[in-house]
C-alpha positions as CSV (number, residue, x, y, z in Angstrom):
1,M,6.6,26.7,-54.9
2,N,8.2,28.5,-57.7
3,K,11.9,28.0,-58.4
4,T,14.5,29.9,-60.4
5,L,18.0,28.7,-61.5
6,Q,20.3,32.0,-60.8
7,M,23.6,32.0,-63.3
8,V,25.6,34.9,-62.0
9,F,28.7,36.0,-64.2
10,V,30.9,39.1,-64.4
11,N,30.9,41.3,-67.3
12,E,33.9,43.2,-68.7
13,L,33.3,46.3,-66.5
14,G,33.4,43.9,-63.5
15,R,29.9,44.3,-62.5
16,N,27.4,41.1,-61.9
17,V,24.9,39.9,-64.5
18,T,22.0,37.3,-63.5
19,I,20.6,35.0,-66.2
20,S,17.4,33.5,-64.7
21,V,16.2,30.4,-66.0
22,V,12.2,29.8,-64.2
23,D,11.5,26.3,-63.2
24,P,14.8,24.3,-63.6
25,R,15.1,20.5,-63.3
26,D,15.1,19.4,-59.9
27,D,18.0,17.0,-60.4
28,L,20.6,19.7,-62.0
29,T,23.8,19.1,-60.9
30,A,26.6,21.6,-60.4
31,Q,28.7,20.3,-62.8
32,Q,25.7,20.6,-65.6
33,V,25.5,24.2,-64.3
34,S,28.9,24.5,-64.6
35,A,29.1,23.0,-68.1
36,V,26.4,25.2,-69.2
37,M,28.0,28.5,-67.9
38,S,31.2,27.9,-69.5
39,D,29.3,27.2,-73.0
40,I,27.6,30.5,-72.8
41,L,31.1,32.3,-71.9
42,T,32.8,30.0,-74.4
43,H,30.3,31.0,-77.3
44,N,29.7,34.6,-76.4
45,A,26.0,33.9,-76.0
46,F,25.0,37.0,-74.3
47,V,26.2,40.5,-74.1
48,S,25.3,42.7,-71.1
49,L,25.4,47.0,-71.2
50,G,28.9,46.4,-69.5
51,G,30.3,44.2,-72.3
52,R,30.7,40.4,-72.6
53,L,30.6,38.2,-69.9
54,V,33.9,37.0,-68.9
55,T,33.4,35.2,-65.8
56,A,31.0,32.6,-64.2
57,A,30.4,33.7,-60.5
58,E,28.0,31.8,-58.8
59,A,24.9,30.0,-59.3
60,R,21.8,29.5,-57.2
61,V,18.4,27.8,-57.2
62,V,16.2,30.2,-55.6
63,S,12.8,29.2,-54.3
64,R,9.9,31.3,-53.5
65,G,6.4,30.2,-51.6
66,V,3.4,32.7,-51.0
67,E,1.4,31.6,-48.4
68,Q,-2.1,33.2,-48.5
69,I,-3.6,34.5,-45.1
70,L,-6.6,36.5,-46.1
71,G,-9.1,35.9,-49.1
């Protein structure tokens, strides 16, 4: 099963910007992810087309699996 950590921020125009990390560690805690998101904001690590990221909105791990039926 493929997993992706999605960190969602809001930029200066109020639009959501998602930064994805493929295959994150299984033992990540909410505190660790929150700290990373804070660092991204503090250091202006990323800029979107709508300007800099101003708020951390949410984070989630998305799991996706493929079950082959034929072939």
